[in-house]
C-alpha positions in Angstrom: 33.4 88.7 10.3 34.1 85.2 9.4 35.6 83.9 6.5 36.5 80.7 4.8 39.2 80.4 2.6 39.1 77.1 0.1 42.4 76.9 -1.3 45.5 74.4 -2.4 48.3 76.4 -3.5 48.9 76.7 0.4 51.6 79.5 -0.3 48.4 81.5 -1.9 46.0 80.6 1.1 48.5 81.8 3.5 48.7 85.3 1.8 45.0 85.5 1.5 45.1 84.5 5.3 47.6 86.8 6.2 46.3 90.1 4.4 42.6 89.5 5.4 43.2 89.0 9.4 45.2 92.0 8.8 41.8 93.8 7.7 40.5 92.1 10.7 38.6 89.4 9.6 38.9 86.0 11.7 39.7 83.1 8.9 39.7 79.4 8.6 41.8 77.6 6.1 40.6 74.5 3.9 43.6 72.9 1.3 41.0 70.4 -0.5 37.0 70.1 -1.4 35.9 67.8 1.5 37.4 69.3 4.1 36.2 72.8 2.4 32.6 71.6 2.4 32.6 70.0 5.7 33.8 73.4 7.9 31.6 75.5 5.5 28.5 73.0 6.6 29.9 72.9 10.4 30.3 76.7 11.1 28.5 79.8 10.3 31.3 82.0 8.1 30.4 85.8 6.8 31.7 84.7 3.3 33.1 82.3 1.2 36.4 82.3 -1.1 36.3 79.0 -2.8 39.2 77.5 -5.5 37.6 76.0 -8.2 40.6 73.6 -9.0 40.3 71.5 -6.0 41.1 68.1 -4.8 39.2 65.4 -3.7 36.0 67.4 -4.8 36.4 70.3 -6.9 34.9 74.2 -6.1 31.6 73.9 -8.5 30.8 70.9 -6.6 31.2 72.2 -3.3 29.0 75.3 -4.2 26.0 73.1 -5.6 26.2 71.0 -2.2 26.2 74.0 -0.1 23.1 75.2 -2.0 21.6 71.9 -2.2 22.1 72.1 1.9 20.0 75.7 2.2 23.5 76.9 3.3 23.4 80.5 1.6 26.8 82.0 2.6 28.2 84.3 -0.1 30.5 82.8 -2.1 33.5 83.9 -3.8 35.1 81.5 -6.7 38.6 81.6 -7.9 39.9 79.7 -11.0 42.9 80.0 -13.2 40.9 78.7 -16.1 39.0 82.6 -16.8 36.4 81.8 -19.3 33.0 82.8 -19.7 31.8 79.4 -19.9 33.4 78.9 -16.7 32.2 81.9 -15.1 28.4 81.2 -16.1 29.1 77.6 -14.6 30.5 78.9 -11.2 27.2 81.1 -11.2 24.9 78.4 -12.1 26.1 76.5 -9.3 24.8 79.1 -6.8 28.2 81.1 -6.7 27.2 85.1 -6.1 30.8 86.1 -7.9 33.4 85.3 -9.9 37.6 86.6 -10.2 40.0 85.2 -12.2 43.5 84.2 -11.3 46.3 86.4 -11.3 43.8 88.7 -9.1 44.6 92.1 -7.6 44.5 91.8 -3.6 42.4 95.1 -3.6 40.2 93.9 -5.9 39.3 90.7 -4.0 39.4 92.5 -1.0 36.3 95.1 -2.3 34.3 92.2 -3.9 34.3 90.9 0.0 33.1 93.6 1.3 30.0 93.9 -1.2 29.5 90.4 -0.8 29.3 91.0 3.0 27.5 94.2 2.6 24.7 91.6 0.6 24.5 89.6 3.5 23.3 85.6 3.1 20.1 85.6 1.0 18.5 82.6 -0.2 19.0 81.8 -4.4 18.5 78.4 -4.9 19.6 77.0 -8.7 16.9 75.3 -9.3 13.1 76.4 -7.6 10.8 74.1 -5.8 7.3 74.2 -5.3 6.0 71.4 -3.8 7.5 68.3 -6.2 7.5 71.2 -9.2 10.6 71.8 -10.0 12.4 75.4 -12.2 15.7 74.9 -13.1 16.5 78.7 -14.5 19.7 77.7 -15.6 19.1 74.7 -17.7 15.9 75.7 -18.7 14.0 72.3 -17.7 10.7 72.0 -15.7 10.1 68.5 -14.1 7.0 67.2 -11.7 8.4 64.9 -9.6 10.3 62.7 -12.0 8.6 63.6 -15.3 10.1 65.8 -17.3 7.7 68.9 -18.7 8.2 70.5 -22.2 8.3 74.1 -22.3 8.3 76.9 -24.9 10.1 79.8 -23.6 7.5 82.2 -22.9 5.9 79.3 -21.1 8.6 79.2 -18.8 9.5 82.8 -18.6 5.9 82.8 -16.9 6.2 80.1 -15.1 9.6 81.0 -13.4 8.1 84.2 -12.7 5.0 82.7 -10.6 7.8 80.2 -9.3 10.0 82.9 -7.9 7.4 84.4 -5.5 5.5 81.1 -4.6 2.6 81.5 -2.6 2.2 85.1 -3.2 0.1 86.8 -6.1 1.7 87.9 -9.0 -0.5 90.1 -11.4 0.0 90.4 -15.2 1.9 93.5 -15.3 4.5 91.5 -12.9 4.3 89.1 -15.6 4.9 90.7 -18.0 8.0 92.5 -17.3 9.2 89.0 -16.2 8.7 87.5 -19.7 8.6 90.1 -22.4 10.8 93.4 -22.8 9.8 97.0 -22.6 8.6 97.4 -25.8 5.9 95.0 -25.9 2.5 97.1 -26.1 0.1 94.3 -26.7 -2.7 92.9 -24.9 -2.2 92.0 -21.2 -4.3 88.9 -21.7 -1.5 87.2 -22.8 -0.8 86.2 -19.8 -4.4 84.4 -19.5 -3.1 82.0 -23.2 0.2 81.2 -21.4 -1.4 80.3 -17.9 -3.6 78.2 -19.8 -0.8 76.1 -21.2 1.2 76.2 -18.3 -2.0 74.2 -16.5 -2.5 72.0 -19.2 1.5 70.8 -19.2 2.2 71.2 -15.1 -1.4 70.8 -13.8 -3.7 68.8 -15.6 -2.0 65.5 -16.6 -0.8 65.2 -12.6 -4.7 65.5 -10.9 -3.2 69.0 -9.8 -4.4 72.8 -9.1 -1.5 74.1 -8.2 -1.7 77.5 -10.5 -4.7 79.3 -9.0 -6.2 82.4 -10.4 -7.2 85.2 -8.1 -9.6 87.2 -9.2 -9.0 90.5 -10.1 -5.5 90.4 -8.6 -3.4 88.0 -10.4 -2.1 84.4 -10.3 -0.5 82.3 -7.3 1.8 79.1 -8.2 1.2 77.1 -4.7 2.9 74.0 -3.4 
């Protein structure tokens, strides 16, 4: 297994390299964000350990750029700024896990093993279907350069469809994605929200991307 450690505290970086090498990993080191970004784009890694506070390019930016480039290597973010906001920002930028400094080495090792078990899976921060962009973290939707205002429930239904773009999604599945377990209303409520979405994401742009598949559900097409 090959690991990239991007950490500007050289003593910590060397300690991590020695420890991980002792576990049988091949470890590459980078001491600033630009070097880390270059190595991560030029080499295949099984997991990346990425510090947030880095010179030249911070860890959040490195993570976001890797995801934008379609590189889905699992990323464990490290930071001394161990707040809920920092953790949320790291995860929204595409990180897979977050560990505050100081940390126990055995915990870091356990989290790396968990990420290695999961492997690299595509999980873009912004879902793109043709020129339609759905941003779950910011609750924003755009068609090309045009922002589209959606209600929370409209966004939830669209998000469910965008996550499975090109597939047929049933009313029952959309209900489970956008409503809580206690909801016992009519599943035809989905038709109301689909109609509202068509008026907002399709009709003004001359599109028919939100398609009804009779007797099965709905499909969002590029």
